N, C-alpha and C positions, 0 to 999 in steps of 0.2 A: 242720729248719727253723731254720737258723742259718748262720753262717759263721765259720771261723777261718782265718787267713792267716799265712804265715810267710815270712821273707826272710833270706838269709844274705849278709852284706857280704863284700868281698874279704879282710878280715882273719879271717873265720871267726866273727864275732859273729852269734848267731842271735836274730832278732827275731820275736815271735809275738803276734798280737792276735786278739781274739774279741769277738763282740757280746754282747748281754744278754737276748735274747728267750727266753721259755719258753712253749711252746705246749701247750694241752690242748684237744683237739677243735677247736671253732670259736673259741676265745678264746686270748688270750695275756696274758702279764704280763712286766714287766721284773724280772729276778732280780738278787739282790745278790751271790751267790756267783760269782766269775769263772770263765769257761770255760778260761782259760789260767792256768798255774801252773808253778812250778819246784820240782823235788824232786831232791835230791842234785845231780848234774851234768846233769840232763835238764830240758827244758822241754816241757810238754804243752799241747795244745789239743784239746778234745773237742767233738763235735757230737751232736745228737739225744738221747742218753741221759744224764740227770743221774745216774742210778744208776751208770753206768759211770764218770762223772766222780768220783763220791764214792769209788768203789773205788780208782781210780788216784791220787786225791789223799790219801786218809786211811787206806786199808785194804789196801795192797799194799807188801810189802817188796821194794824194787828190789834184784836180785841183783848181786853183785860182778862185775866184768869181768876175767876172767883175762888176765894180761899177754901170754900167747902166743896170744890169740884176736884176730882182726881185729874191727873194729866190727860188720861185717855178720854174721860168724860168731857173735859174742856175742849179737846180737839174735835171730838165727834159732834158735840152739840152746840158749840159756839164758834170755834175757829173755822171749821169747814163751811158751815152755813153762811158765815160772814163773807168768806172768800168767794163762795158761789154767787152771792149777791153782787159782789164787785165784778166778777167775770161777766155776769149777765148785763150789768150796767155798761160795761165796755164792749159788749157784743163779741166776747171771746168764746163762749160756749157753743158746742154743737149738741143738739137734742136729737137722740136716736131712740125710738121706741119708748119715749117718755123718760129716757135716762140721759142725764147731763154728762157729756164727754169732754174732757179737757186733755192735758198732757201730764206726764209723770214728773214729780220732783221729790227730792229727799229733804227731810226736815229734821234737824237736830234740836232737841228741846228737853230740858230737865234730865240731863245725863242719859238720854235715850235717842235712838235713831228711828225715824218713821219714814216709810215710803208712801207717798200719796199717789194712788193709781189713777188711771184715766177716768174711772167712774167715781173718783174722789174717795174711794175706800182707803182706810188707813191700815197699813200692814207694818207690823213690828217683827223683825226677824229675831229668832231665838239666839242668833249669834251676836257678838258685839261689833258687827260690821255689816255694811250693805252697800249696794251700788245700783246704778240705773244707766240706761242708754244701751247702745248697740254693743258696747264693750263690757257690759256688766258681768257676764259669765266669766270672762278672762280675769276681771278684777276680783271677783269672789273666789275663784280658784287660787289666785295668788295670795289672798288673805288667808285662806285655809292652809296653804303650804307654809306660810310664814307665821302661823298662829303661835308657835312655841319659840320663835326666834327672838333674839335680843334686840332686834331693830326697833327704833322709836316708831310711834304711830305715824309721824310724818314720813319717815322712810318707807314704811309699809305702804302707805298711799302712793308715794312716788313709784315704788315697784309695781303696784297694781295698775297704775295708769300707764306706765311704760309697757307692760305686757299687753294691755288692751290696745295700745297704739301700734304694737307690732303685728296684731292679727285682725284689727278692725278699723273702721273709719274714726280714729281718735288721733288727735295731733297736739303736740306740745306747742307752746309752753304750758306748764301746769300751775294753777293757782291753788295753794293750800292754806286754809285758815283754821283757827281753832277757837272754840267756845269754852271758856273756863267752867269748871264744875261748880264754882260758887256764883255763877251768874244768876241763879235763882229763877223765879217764875215771872210771868208778865203781869205783875200786879201793880195797880195804880199807886198804892202806898209806897212800894219799893221805888217806882219812878220818881215820886216826890222826894224821897230821901236822897236819892242820887243827885237830883237837882239842887237840893239844899246844900249838900256837901260841896258841889261845884261852886256855889255862890258864896260859901263861907271862907 
């Protein structure tokens, strides 16, 4: 019962926004902790499970991206298996018919948006935008209608979330972040260079 929406501009900057609703049974509250956040060179937006959000945000060591691995190869063969291990250690996974079931989240990385499905499959939309949660259809329809408009990516996300809040269980305030196109990959060498610059 939420919506996160993401948009990539022509330069490869990734914008992502999320609402603030938290639902328990027949009641809801407005939560303080944002559903979108940046870690290393990745931007995340989670839906449904705040427990999953806590693991992704505070309790998961993002693995390095080997320089000879493509982005998709890295995500499927290193990132997802490492995350699955962490989920299992924290007893977050549900196993159904020998398939690990989690919750959906959006991942922005290397100028691209990926949707991580409940079975941990990685889906990349052919469009330069995507969304997740109960309001995702409204958000996608809004992005489609605004595709040729001169609104900024942030304004498009605001419109998408506002439309979703009008017709589904999505509530403001909206948190919108952006990951710069020059953020690069999650390589160990890059991290060391950044630390050296900070210390110099």
